[in-house]
Structures are given as structure tokens and as C-alpha cells.
CHARMM internal coordinates of N, CA and C (Angstrom, degrees):
IC EDIT
DIST 1 N 1 CA 1.4424
DIST 1 CA 1 C 1.5315
ANGL 1 N 1 CA 1 C 110.86
DIST 1 C 2 N 1.3057
ANGL 1 CA 1 C 2 N 117.29
DIHE 1 N 1 CA 1 C 2 N -40.50
DIST 2 N 2 CA 1.4609
ANGL 1 C 2 N 2 CA 119.41
DIHE 1 CA 1 C 2 N 2 CA -178.10
DIST 2 CA 2 C 1.5277
ANGL 2 N 2 CA 2 C 112.80
DIHE 1 C 2 N 2 CA 2 C -63.24
DIST 2 C 3 N 1.3413
ANGL 2 CA 2 C 3 N 120.23
DIHE 2 N 2 CA 2 C 3 N -42.57
DIST 3 N 3 CA 1.4631
ANGL 2 C 3 N 3 CA 118.57
DIHE 2 CA 2 C 3 N 3 CA 178.76
DIST 3 CA 3 C 1.5285
ANGL 3 N 3 CA 3 C 112.41
DIHE 2 C 3 N 3 CA 3 C -61.00
DIST 3 C 4 N 1.3101
ANGL 3 CA 3 C 4 N 117.90
DIHE 3 N 3 CA 3 C 4 N -35.59
DIST 4 N 4 CA 1.4655
ANGL 3 C 4 N 4 CA 120.76
DIHE 3 CA 3 C 4 N 4 CA 178.81
DIST 4 CA 4 C 1.5210
ANGL 4 N 4 CA 4 C 109.66
DIHE 3 C 4 N 4 CA 4 C -66.21
DIST 4 C 5 N 1.3255
ANGL 4 CA 4 C 5 N 116.81
DIHE 4 N 4 CA 4 C 5 N -45.75
DIST 5 N 5 CA 1.4601
ANGL 4 C 5 N 5 CA 120.72
DIHE 4 CA 4 C 5 N 5 CA 178.98
DIST 5 CA 5 C 1.5250
ANGL 5 N 5 CA 5 C 109.62
DIHE 4 C 5 N 5 CA 5 C -62.47
DIST 5 C 6 N 1.3062
ANGL 5 CA 5 C 6 N 116.36
DIHE 5 N 5 CA 5 C 6 N -44.99
DIST 6 N 6 CA 1.4586
ANGL 5 C 6 N 6 CA 120.51
DIHE 5 CA 5 C 6 N 6 CA -179.48
DIST 6 CA 6 C 1.5251
ANGL 6 N 6 CA 6 C 110.64
DIHE 5 C 6 N 6 CA 6 C -62.09
DIST 6 C 7 N 1.3281
ANGL 6 CA 6 C 7 N 116.73
DIHE 6 N 6 CA 6 C 7 N -43.81
DIST 7 N 7 CA 1.4566
ANGL 6 C 7 N 7 CA 120.57
DIHE 6 CA 6 C 7 N 7 CA 180.00
DIST 7 CA 7 C 1.5235
ANGL 7 N 7 CA 7 C 110.83
DIHE 6 C 7 N 7 CA 7 C -63.97
DIST 7 C 8 N 1.3126
ANGL 7 CA 7 C 8 N 116.88
DIHE 7 N 7 CA 7 C 8 N -44.50
DIST 8 N 8 CA 1.4599
ANGL 7 C 8 N 8 CA 121.06
DIHE 7 CA 7 C 8 N 8 CA 179.38
DIST 8 CA 8 C 1.5257
ANGL 8 N 8 CA 8 C 110.02
DIHE 7 C 8 N 8 CA 8 C -63.27
DIST 8 C 9 N 1.3140
ANGL 8 CA 8 C 9 N 116.94
DIHE 8 N 8 CA 8 C 9 N -43.46
DIST 9 N 9 CA 1.4682
ANGL 8 C 9 N 9 CA 120.95
DIHE 8 CA 8 C 9 N 9 CA 179.27
DIST 9 CA 9 C 1.5203
ANGL 9 N 9 CA 9 C 110.80
DIHE 8 C 9 N 9 CA 9 C -63.74
DIST 9 C 10 N 1.3106
ANGL 9 CA 9 C 10 N 117.37
DIHE 9 N 9 CA 9 C 10 N -42.93
DIST 10 N 10 CA 1.4615
ANGL 9 C 10 N 10 CA 120.88
DIHE 9 CA 9 C 10 N 10 CA 177.85
DIST 10 CA 10 C 1.5205
ANGL 10 N 10 CA 10 C 110.87
DIHE 9 C 10 N 10 CA 10 C -62.49
DIST 10 C 11 N 1.3142
ANGL 10 CA 10 C 11 N 116.47
DIHE 10 N 10 CA 10 C 11 N -41.35
DIST 11 N 11 CA 1.4571
ANGL 10 C 11 N 11 CA 120.12
DIHE 10 CA 10 C 11 N 11 CA 178.63
DIST 11 CA 11 C 1.5296
ANGL 11 N 11 CA 11 C 110.55
DIHE 10 C 11 N 11 CA 11 C -62.80
DIST 11 C 12 N 1.3262
ANGL 11 CA 11 C 12 N 116.77
DIHE 11 N 11 CA 11 C 12 N -42.96
DIST 12 N 12 CA 1.4562
ANGL 11 C 12 N 12 CA 120.48
DIHE 11 CA 11 C 12 N 12 CA 178.92
DIST 12 CA 12 C 1.5313
ANGL 12 N 12 CA 12 C 110.98
DIHE 11 C 12 N 12 CA 12 C -65.25
DIST 12 C 13 N 1.3159
ANGL 12 CA 12 C 13 N 115.97
DIHE 12 N 12 CA 12 C 13 N -41.21
DIST 13 N 13 CA 1.4670
ANGL 12 C 13 N 13 CA 119.54
DIHE 12 CA 12 C 13 N 13 CA 177.52
DIST 13 CA 13 C 1.5265
ANGL 13 N 13 CA 13 C 111.12
DIHE 12 C 13 N 13 CA 13 C -64.03
DIST 13 C 14 N 1.3193
ANGL 13 CA 13 C 14 N 116.46
DIHE 13 N 13 CA 13 C 14 N -43.91
DIST 14 N 14 CA 1.4652
ANGL 13 C 14 N 14 CA 120.10
DIHE 13 CA 13 C 14 N 14 CA 178.87
DIST 14 CA 14 C 1.5239
ANGL 14 N 14 CA 14 C 110.91
DIHE 13 C 14 N 14 CA 14 C -62.32
DIST 14 C 15 N 1.3212
ANGL 14 CA 14 C 15 N 116.91
DIHE 14 N 14 CA 14 C 15 N -40.04
DIST 15 N 15 CA 1.4641
ANGL 14 C 15 N 15 CA 120.72
DIHE 14 CA 14 C 15 N 15 CA 178.14
DIST 15 CA 15 C 1.5230
ANGL 15 N 15 CA 15 C 110.29
DIHE 14 C 15 N 15 CA 15 C -64.08
DIST 15 C 16 N 1.3270
ANGL 15 CA 15 C 16 N 117.18
DIHE 15 N 15 CA 15 C 16 N -44.87
DIST 16 N 16 CA 1.4598
ANGL 15 C 16 N 16 CA 120.94
DIHE 15 CA 15 C 16 N 16 CA 179.41
DIST 16 CA 16 C 1.5228
ANGL 16 N 16 CA 16 C 111.17
DIHE 15 C 16 N 16 CA 16 C -63.14
DIST 16 C 17 N 1.3206
ANGL 16 CA 16 C 17 N 116.81
DIHE 16 N 16 CA 16 C 17 N -42.05
DIST 17 N 17 CA 1.4661
ANGL 16 C 17 N 17 CA 120.99
DIHE 16 CA 16 C 17 N 17 CA 178.76
DIST 17 CA 17 C 1.5240
ANGL 17 N 17 CA 17 C 110.36
DIHE 16 C 17 N 17 CA 17 C -63.98
DIST 17 C 18 N 1.3089
ANGL 17 CA 17 C 18 N 117.76
DIHE 17 N 17 CA 17 C 18 N -42.37
DIST 18 N 18 CA 1.4648
ANGL 17 C 18 N 18 CA 121.27
DIHE 17 CA 17 C 18 N 18 CA 179.05
DIST 18 CA 18 C 1.5272
ANGL 18 N 18 CA 18 C 111.11
DIHE 17 C 18 N 18 CA 18 C -63.90
DIST 18 C 19 N 1.3300
ANGL 18 CA 18 C 19 N 116.59
DIHE 18 N 18 CA 18 C 19 N -40.60
DIST 19 N 19 CA 1.4657
ANGL 18 C 19 N 19 CA 119.99
DIHE 18 CA 18 C 19 N 19 CA 178.09
DIST 19 CA 19 C 1.5269
ANGL 19 N 19 CA 19 C 110.99
DIHE 18 C 19 N 19 CA 19 C -63.77
DIST 19 C 20 N 1.3237
ANGL 19 CA 19 C 20 N 117.04
DIHE 19 N 19 CA 19 C 20 N -41.88
DIST 20 N 20 CA 1.4658
ANGL 19 C 20 N 20 CA 120.25
DIHE 19 CA 19 C 20 N 20 CA 177.21
DIST 20 CA 20 C 1.5211
ANGL 20 N 20 CA 20 C 111.38
DIHE 19 C 20 N 20 CA 20 C -64.01
DIST 20 C 21 N 1.3235
ANGL 20 CA 20 C 21 N 116.32
DIHE 20 N 20 CA 20 C 21 N -41.47
DIST 21 N 21 CA 1.4635
ANGL 20 C 21 N 21 CA 120.73
DIHE 20 CA 20 C 21 N 21 CA 178.19
DIST 21 CA 21 C 1.5286
ANGL 21 N 21 CA 21 C 110.46
DIHE 20 C 21 N 21 CA 21 C -62.34
DIST 21 C 22 N 1.3249
ANGL 21 CA 21 C 22 N 116.68
DIHE 21 N 21 CA 21 C 22 N -45.32
DIST 22 N 22 CA 1.4635
ANGL 21 C 22 N 22 CA 120.91
DIHE 21 CA 21 C 22 N 22 CA 179.36
DIST 22 CA 22 C 1.5237
ANGL 22 N 22 CA 22 C 111.28
DIHE 21 C 22 N 22 CA 22 C -62.48
DIST 22 C 23 N 1.3258
ANGL 22 CA 22 C 23 N 116.13
DIHE 22 N 22 CA 22 C 23 N -41.17
DIST 23 N 23 CA 1.4557
ANGL 22 C 23 N 23 CA 120.52
DIHE 22 CA 22 C 23 N 23 CA 179.57
DIST 23 CA 23 C 1.5262
ANGL 23 N 23 CA 23 C 110.60
DIHE 22 C 23 N 23 CA 23 C -65.35
DIST 23 C 24 N 1.3180
ANGL 23 CA 23 C 24 N 117.12
DIHE 23 N 23 CA 23 C 24 N -41.41
DIST 24 N 24 CA 1.4720
ANGL 23 C 24 N 24 CA 120.92
DIHE 23 CA 23 C 24 N 24 CA 179.22
DIST 24 CA 24 C 1.5305
ANGL 24 N 24 CA 24 C 110.50
DIHE 23 C 24 N 24 CA 24 C -64.88
DIST 24 C 25 N 1.3241
ANGL 24 CA 24 C 25 N 116.91
DIHE 24 N 24 CA 24 C 25 N -40.50
DIST 25 N 25 CA 1.4666
ANGL 24 C 25 N 25 CA 120.75
DIHE 24 CA 24 C 25 N 25 CA 178.97
DIST 25 CA 25 C 1.5277
ANGL 25 N 25 CA 25 C 110.73
DIHE 24 C 25 N 25 CA 25 C -65.23
DIST 25 C 26 N 1.3148
ANGL 25 CA 25 C 26 N 116.28
DIHE 25 N 25 CA 25 C 26 N -41.28
DIST 26 N 26 CA 1.4615
ANGL 25 C 26 N 26 CA 120.79
DIHE 25 CA 25 C 26 N 26 CA 177.96
DIST 26 CA 26 C 1.5244
ANGL 26 N 26 CA 26 C 110.33
DIHE 25 C 26 N 26 CA 26 C -62.88
DIST 26 C 27 N 1.3193
ANGL 26 CA 26 C 27 N 117.25
DIHE 26 N 26 CA 26 C 27 N -42.88
DIST 27 N 27 CA 1.4581
ANGL 26 C 27 N 27 CA 121.83
DIHE 26 CA 26 C 27 N 27 CA 178.47
DIST 27 CA 27 C 1.5264
ANGL 27 N 27 CA 27 C 110.75
DIHE 26 C 27 N 27 CA 27 C -64.14
DIST 27 C 28 N 1.3146
ANGL 27 CA 27 C 28 N 117.99
DIHE 27 N 27 CA 27 C 28 N -38.82
DIST 28 N 28 CA 1.4667
ANGL 27 C 28 N 28 CA 121.66
DIHE 27 CA 27 C 28 N 28 CA 178.22
DIST 28 CA 28 C 1.5281
ANGL 28 N 28 CA 28 C 110.44
DIHE 27 C 28 N 28 CA 28 C -63.52
DIST 28 C 29 N 1.3358
ANGL 28 CA 28 C 29 N 116.44
DIHE 28 N 28 CA 28 C 29 N -44.48
DIST 29 N 29 CA 1.4701
ANGL 28 C 29 N 29 CA 120.07
DIHE 28 CA 28 C 29 N 29 CA 178.43
DIST 29 CA 29 C 1.5239
ANGL 29 N 29 CA 29 C 111.08
DIHE 28 C 29 N 29 CA 29 C -63.33
DIST 29 C 30 N 1.3286
ANGL 29 CA 29 C 30 N 116.92
DIHE 29 N 29 CA 29 C 30 N -40.71
DIST 30 N 30 CA 1.4626
ANGL 29 C 30 N 30 CA 121.40
DIHE 29 CA 29 C 30 N 30 CA 179.03
DIST 30 CA 30 C 1.5271
ANGL 30 N 30 CA 30 C 110.41
DIHE 29 C 30 N 30 CA 30 C -63.07
DIST 30 C 31 N 1.3435
ANGL 30 CA 30 C 31 N 117.09
DIHE 30 N 30 CA 30 C 31 N -41.96
DIST 31 N 31 CA 1.4591
ANGL 30 C 31 N 31 CA 121.30
DIHE 30 CA 30 C 31 N 31 CA 179.93
DIST 31 CA 31 C 1.5297
ANGL 31 N 31 CA 31 C 110.96
DIHE 30 C 31 N 31 CA 31 C -65.07
DIST 31 C 32 N 1.3380
ANGL 31 CA 31 C 32 N 116.24
DIHE 31 N 31 CA 31 C 32 N -43.34
DIST 32 N 32 CA 1.4621
ANGL 31 C 32 N 32 CA 119.59
DIHE 31 CA 31 C 32 N 32 CA 178.57
DIST 32 CA 32 C 1.5224
ANGL 32 N 32 CA 32 C 111.49
DIHE 31 C 32 N 32 CA 32 C -62.74
DIST 32 C 33 N 1.3133
ANGL 32 CA 32 C 33 N 116.41
DIHE 32 N 32 CA 32 C 33 N -40.41
DIST 33 N 33 CA 1.4584
ANGL 32 C 33 N 33 CA 120.52
DIHE 32 CA 32 C 33 N 33 CA 178.28
DIST 33 CA 33 C 1.5214
ANGL 33 N 33 CA 33 C 110.64
DIHE 32 C 33 N 33 CA 33 C -62.74
DIST 33 C 34 N 1.3195
ANGL 33 CA 33 C 34 N 117.29
DIHE 33 N 33 CA 33 C 34 N -43.41
DIST 34 N 34 CA 1.4614
ANGL 33 C 34 N 34 CA 121.28
DIHE 33 CA 33 C 34 N 34 CA 178.56
DIST 34 CA 34 C 1.5269
ANGL 34 N 34 CA 34 C 110.72
DIHE 33 C 34 N 34 CA 34 C -63.32
DIST 34 C 35 N 1.3193
ANGL 34 CA 34 C 35 N 117.13
DIHE 34 N 34 CA 34 C 35 N -41.77
DIST 35 N 35 CA 1.4609
ANGL 34 C 35 N 35 CA 120.55
DIHE 34 CA 34 C 35 N 35 CA 178.60
DIST 35 CA 35 C 1.5273
ANGL 35 N 35 CA 35 C 110.72
DIHE 34 C 35 N 35 CA 35 C -63.72
DIST 35 C 36 N 1.3125
ANGL 35 CA 35 C 36 N 117.52
DIHE 35 N 35 CA 35 C 36 N -40.37
DIST 36 N 36 CA 1.4590
ANGL 35 C 36 N 36 CA 120.87
DIHE 35 CA 35 C 36 N 36 CA 178.96
DIST 36 CA 36 C 1.5252
ANGL 36 N 36 CA 36 C 110.68
DIHE 35 C 36 N 36 CA 36 C -65.43
DIST 36 C 37 N 1.3225
ANGL 36 CA 36 C 37 N 117.32
DIHE 36 N 36 CA 36 C 37 N -39.18
DIST 37 N 37 CA 1.4667
ANGL 36 C 37 N 37 CA 120.25
DIHE 36 CA 36 C 37 N 37 CA 177.73
DIST 37 CA 37 C 1.5206
ANGL 37 N 37 CA 37 C 111.19
DIHE 36 C 37 N 37 CA 37 C -64.74
DIST 37 C 38 N 1.3248
ANGL 37 CA 37 C 38 N 116.89
DIHE 37 N 37 CA 37 C 38 N -40.30
DIST 38 N 38 CA 1.4605
ANGL 37 C 38 N 38 CA 119.71
DIHE 37 CA 37 C 38 N 38 CA 177.19
DIST 38 CA 38 C 1.5253
ANGL 38 N 38 CA 38 C 111.37
DIHE 37 C 38 N 38 CA 38 C -63.27
DIST 38 C 39 N 1.3250
ANGL 38 CA 38 C 39 N 116.27
DIHE 38 N 38 CA 38 C 39 N -42.39
DIST 39 N 39 CA 1.4632
ANGL 38 C 39 N 39 CA 120.05
DIHE 38 CA 38 C 39 N 39 CA 178.57
DIST 39 CA 39 C 1.5260
ANGL 39 N 39 CA 39 C 111.13
DIHE 38 C 39 N 39 CA 39 C -61.11
DIST 39 C 40 N 1.3342
ANGL 39 CA 39 C 40 N 116.73
DIHE 39 N 39 CA 39 C 40 N -42.39
DIST 40 N 40 CA 1.4699
ANGL 39 C 40 N 40 CA 120.20
DIHE 39 CA 39 C 40 N 40 CA 178.89
DIST 40 CA 40 C 1.5244
ANGL 40 N 40 CA 40 C 111.17
DIHE 39 C 40 N 40 CA 40 C -65.26
DIST 40 C 41 N 1.3454
ANGL 40 CA 40 C 41 N 116.47
DIHE 40 N 40 CA 40 C 41 N -42.17
DIST 41 N 41 CA 1.4602
ANGL 40 C 41 N 41 CA 120.03
DIHE 40 CA 40 C 41 N 41 CA 179.22
DIST 41 CA 41 C 1.5227
ANGL 41 N 41 CA 41 C 110.85
DIHE 40 C 41 N 41 CA 41 C -62.83
DIST 41 C 42 N 1.3243
ANGL 41 CA 41 C 42 N 116.54
DIHE 41 N 41 CA 41 C 42 N -42.85
DIST 42 N 42 CA 1.4650
ANGL 41 C 42 N 42 CA 119.93
DIHE 41 CA 41 C 42 N 42 CA 178.32
DIST 42 CA 42 C 1.5236
ANGL 42 N 42 CA 42 C 111.32
DIHE 41 C 42 N 42 CA 42 C -64.14
DIST 42 C 43 N 1.3212
ANGL 42 CA 42 C 43 N 116.71
DIHE 42 N 42 CA 42 C 43 N -38.36
DIST 43 N 43 CA 1.4707
ANGL 42 C 43 N 43 CA 120.33
DIHE 42 CA 42 C 43 N 43 CA 178.79
DIST 43 CA 43 C 1.5277
ANGL 43 N 43 CA 43 C 110.46
DIHE 42 C 43 N 43 CA 43 C -64.69
DIST 43 C 44 N 1.3190
ANGL 43 CA 43 C 44 N 116.93
DIHE 43 N 43 CA 43 C 44 N -39.33
DIST 44 N 44 CA 1.4651
ANGL 43 C 44 N 44 CA 120.10
DIHE 43 CA 43 C 44 N 44 CA 178.21
DIST 44 CA 44 C 1.5282
ANGL 44 N 44 CA 44 C 111.16
DIHE 43 C 44 N 44 CA 44 C -67.05
DIST 44 C 45 N 1.3094
ANGL 44 CA 44 C 45 N 117.11
DIHE 44 N 44 CA 44 C 45 N -39.00
DIST 45 N 45 CA 1.4650
ANGL 44 C 45 N 45 CA 120.76
DIHE 44 CA 44 C 45 N 45 CA -178.82
DIST 45 CA 45 C 1.5251
ANGL 45 N 45 CA 45 C 112.38
DIHE 44 C 45 N 45 CA 45 C -74.34
DIST 45 C 46 N 1.3227
ANGL 45 CA 45 C 46 N 116.10
DIHE 45 N 45 CA 45 C 46 N -24.60
DIST 46 N 46 CA 1.4596
ANGL 45 C 46 N 46 CA 120.61
DIHE 45 CA 45 C 46 N 46 CA -175.10
DIST 46 CA 46 C 1.5289
ANGL 46 N 46 CA 46 C 112.38
DIHE 45 C 46 N 46 CA 46 C -58.57
DIST 46 C 47 N 1.3073
ANGL 46 CA 46 C 47 N 117.38
DIHE 46 N 46 CA 46 C 47 N -38.13
DIST 47 N 47 CA 1.4599
ANGL 46 C 47 N 47 CA 120.23
DIHE 46 CA 46 C 47 N 47 CA -176.57
DIST 47 CA 47 C 1.5141
ANGL 47 N 47 CA 47 C 113.70
DIHE 46 C 47 N 47 CA 47 C -80.87
DIST 47 C 48 N 1.3278
ANGL 47 CA 47 C 48 N 117.85
DIHE 47 N 47 CA 47 C 48 N -9.33
DIST 48 N 48 CA 1.4628
ANGL 47 C 48 N 48 CA 120.51
DIHE 47 CA 47 C 48 N 48 CA -176.68
DIST 48 CA 48 C 1.5175
ANGL 48 N 48 CA 48 C 110.27
DIHE 47 C 48 N 48 CA 48 C -93.62
DIST 48 C 49 N 1.3217
ANGL 48 CA 48 C 49 N 114.77
DIHE 48 N 48 CA 48 C 49 N 142.54
DIST 49 N 49 CA 1.4619
ANGL 48 C 49 N 49 CA 120.08
DIHE 48 CA 48 C 49 N 49 CA -175.17
DIST 49 CA 49 C 1.5295
ANGL 49 N 49 CA 49 C 110.83
DIHE 48 C 49 N 49 CA 49 C -116.47
DIST 49 C 50 N 1.3303
ANGL 49 CA 49 C 50 N 115.74
DIHE 49 N 49 CA 49 C 50 N 49.00
DIST 50 N 50 CA 1.4632
ANGL 49 C 50 N 50 CA 118.99
DIHE 49 CA 49 C 50 N 50 CA 179.57
DIST 50 CA 50 C 1.5210
ANGL 50 N 50 CA 50 C 109.09
DIHE 49 C 50 N 50 CA 50 C -115.57
DIST 50 C 51 N 1.3203
ANGL 50 CA 50 C 51 N 114.78
DIHE 50 N 50 CA 50 C 51 N 162.57
DIST 51 N 51 CA 1.4585
ANGL 50 C 51 N 51 CA 119.97
DIHE 50 CA 50 C 51 N 51 CA 178.58
DIST 51 CA 51 C 1.5260
ANGL 51 N 51 CA 51 C 110.96
DIHE 50 C 51 N 51 CA 51 C -64.86
DIST 51 C 52 N 1.3274
ANGL 51 CA 51 C 52 N 116.25
DIHE 51 N 51 CA 51 C 52 N -39.45
DIST 52 N 52 CA 1.4625
ANGL 51 C 52 N 52 CA 120.15
DIHE 51 CA 51 C 52 N 52 CA 179.16
DIST 52 CA 52 C 1.5303
ANGL 52 N 52 CA 52 C 110.90
DIHE 51 C 52 N 52 CA 52 C -62.99
DIST 52 C 53 N 1.3227
ANGL 52 CA 52 C 53 N 116.97
DIHE 52 N 52 CA 52 C 53 N -42.52
DIST 53 N 53 CA 1.4676
ANGL 52 C 53 N 53 CA 120.61
DIHE 52 CA 52 C 53 N 53 CA 178.79
DIST 53 CA 53 C 1.5254
ANGL 53 N 53 CA 53 C 110.57
DIHE 52 C 53 N 53 CA 53 C -62.50
DIST 53 C 54 N 1.3225
ANGL 53 CA 53 C 54 N 116.64
DIHE 53 N 53 CA 53 C 54 N -40.30
DIST 54 N 54 CA 1.4631
ANGL 53 C 54 N 54 CA 120.56
DIHE 53 CA 53 C 54 N 54 CA 179.54
DIST 54 CA 54 C 1.5200
ANGL 54 N 54 CA 54 C 110.85
DIHE 53 C 54 N 54 CA 54 C -65.82
DIST 54 C 55 N 1.3284
ANGL 54 CA 54 C 55 N 116.93
DIHE 54 N 54 CA 54 C 55 N -41.29
DIST 55 N 55 CA 1.4666
ANGL 54 C 55 N 55 CA 119.90
DIHE 54 CA 54 C 55 N 55 CA 179.00
DIST 55 CA 55 C 1.5156
ANGL 55 N 55 CA 55 C 111.79
DIHE 54 C 55 N 55 CA 55 C -68.28
DIST 55 C 56 N 1.3293
ANGL 55 CA 55 C 56 N 116.93
DIHE 55 N 55 CA 55 C 56 N -42.35
DIST 56 N 56 CA 1.4726
ANGL 55 C 56 N 56 CA 119.65
DIHE 55 CA 55 C 56 N 56 CA 177.59
DIST 56 CA 56 C 1.5181
ANGL 56 N 56 CA 56 C 111.46
DIHE 55 C 56 N 56 CA 56 C -62.48
DIST 56 C 57 N 1.3091
ANGL 56 CA 56 C 57 N 116.53
DIHE 56 N 56 CA 56 C 57 N -42.04
DIST 57 N 57 CA 1.4571
ANGL 56 C 57 N 57 CA 121.05
DIHE 56 CA 56 C 57 N 57 CA 178.84
DIST 57 CA 57 C 1.5301
ANGL 57 N 57 CA 57 C 110.60
DIHE 56 C 57 N 57 CA 57 C -61.49
DIST 57 C 58 N 1.3308
ANGL 57 CA 57 C 58 N 116.40
DIHE 57 N 57 CA 57 C 58 N -42.54
DIST 58 N 58 CA 1.4636
ANGL 57 C 58 N 58 CA 120.72
DIHE 57 CA 57 C 58 N 58 CA 179.06
DIST 58 CA 58 C 1.5297
ANGL 58 N 58 CA 58 C 110.87
DIHE 57 C 58 N 58 CA 58 C -63.18
DIST 58 C 59 N 1.3237
ANGL 58 CA 58 C 59 N 116.51
DIHE 58 N 58 CA 58 C 59 N -41.93
DIST 59 N 59 CA 1.4706
ANGL 58 C 59 N 59 CA 120.14
DIHE 58 CA 58 C 59 N 59 CA 179.67
DIST 59 CA 59 C 1.5161
ANGL 59 N 59 CA 59 C 110.36
DIHE 58 C 59 N 59 CA 59 C -65.41
DIST 59 C 60 N 1.3163
ANGL 59 CA 59 C 60 N 117.72
DIHE 59 N 59 CA 59 C 60 N -43.87
DIST 60 N 60 CA 1.4562
ANGL 59 C 60 N 60 CA 121.32
DIHE 59 CA 59 C 60 N 60 CA -179.63
DIST 60 CA 60 C 1.5360
ANGL 60 N 60 CA 60 C 112.57
DIHE 59 C 60 N 60 CA 60 C -63.59
DIST 60 C 61 N 1.3078
ANGL 60 CA 60 C 61 N 115.62
DIHE 60 N 60 CA 60 C 61 N -29.70
DIST 61 N 61 CA 1.4630
ANGL 60 C 61 N 61 CA 120.81
DIHE 60 CA 60 C 61 N 61 CA 179.86
DIST 61 CA 61 C 1.5286
ANGL 61 N 61 CA 61 C 112.04
DIHE 60 C 61 N 61 CA 61 C -88.74
DIST 61 C 62 N 1.3360
ANGL 61 CA 61 C 62 N 116.60
DIHE 61 N 61 CA 61 C 62 N -4.43
DIST 62 N 62 CA 1.4503
ANGL 61 C 62 N 62 CA 120.15
DIHE 61 CA 61 C 62 N 62 CA 178.10
DIST 62 CA 62 C 1.5201
ANGL 62 N 62 CA 62 C 113.65
DIHE 61 C 62 N 62 CA 62 C 87.22
DIST 62 C 63 N 1.3204
ANGL 62 CA 62 C 63 N 116.80
DIHE 62 N 62 CA 62 C 63 N 9.86
DIST 63 N 63 CA 1.4688
ANGL 62 C 63 N 63 CA 120.90
DIHE 62 CA 62 C 63 N 63 CA 177.78
DIST 63 CA 63 C 1.5148
ANGL 63 N 63 CA 63 C 109.42
DIHE 62 C 63 N 63 CA 63 C -91.53
DIST 63 C 64 N 1.3042
ANGL 63 CA 63 C 64 N 115.48
DIHE 63 N 63 CA 63 C 64 N 160.63
DIST 64 N 64 CA 1.4732
ANGL 63 C 64 N 64 CA 120.28
DIHE 63 CA 63 C 64 N 64 CA 174.74
DIST 64 CA 64 C 1.5159
ANGL 64 N 64 CA 64 C 108.70
DIHE 63 C 64 N 64 CA 64 C -80.50
DIST 64 C 65 N 1.3313
ANGL 64 CA 64 C 65 N 117.65
DIHE 64 N 64 CA 64 C 65 N 131.39
DIST 65 N 65 CA 1.4688
ANGL 64 C 65 N 65 CA 119.62
DIHE 64 CA 64 C 65 N 65 CA 179.66
DIST 65 CA 65 C 1.5278
ANGL 65 N 65 CA 65 C 112.29
DIHE 64 C 65 N 65 CA 65 C -69.96
END
COOR INIT
IC SEED 1 N 1 CA 1 C
IC BUILD
């Protein structure tokens, strides 16, 4: 009986660990995608010389406009 319980518990633990790993990987990909979008937005705003572009750039960089 104990080997069956141990095997089932190990399987459940392995499944939980795999789900956490998958979730962490998905979150990492989402974060990288968001960072890339911010970089592209900042690059687009960089060439513009308007007050709105300056304020948007400041907000995207976390500065106060």
C-alpha cells in the first residue's frame, strides 16, 4: 500500500511542479513581450518632437511628465 501512495504522491507533486514551471515560463515570455513593446514604443516616440510624445515617453519610462 505504501508504494502506491508514494507513487501517487510523487506523480501529483511532479504534476504540480510542472504546472508551476509552465506558469513561470509563460509569465517570463509575457514579461519579455511587454518589455519589447515598451522599447518599440519608446523608439517610435524618440524621433517625435511634440509635448505629447515627451509626456508619453516620460510615462513609459516611469518618470513624472
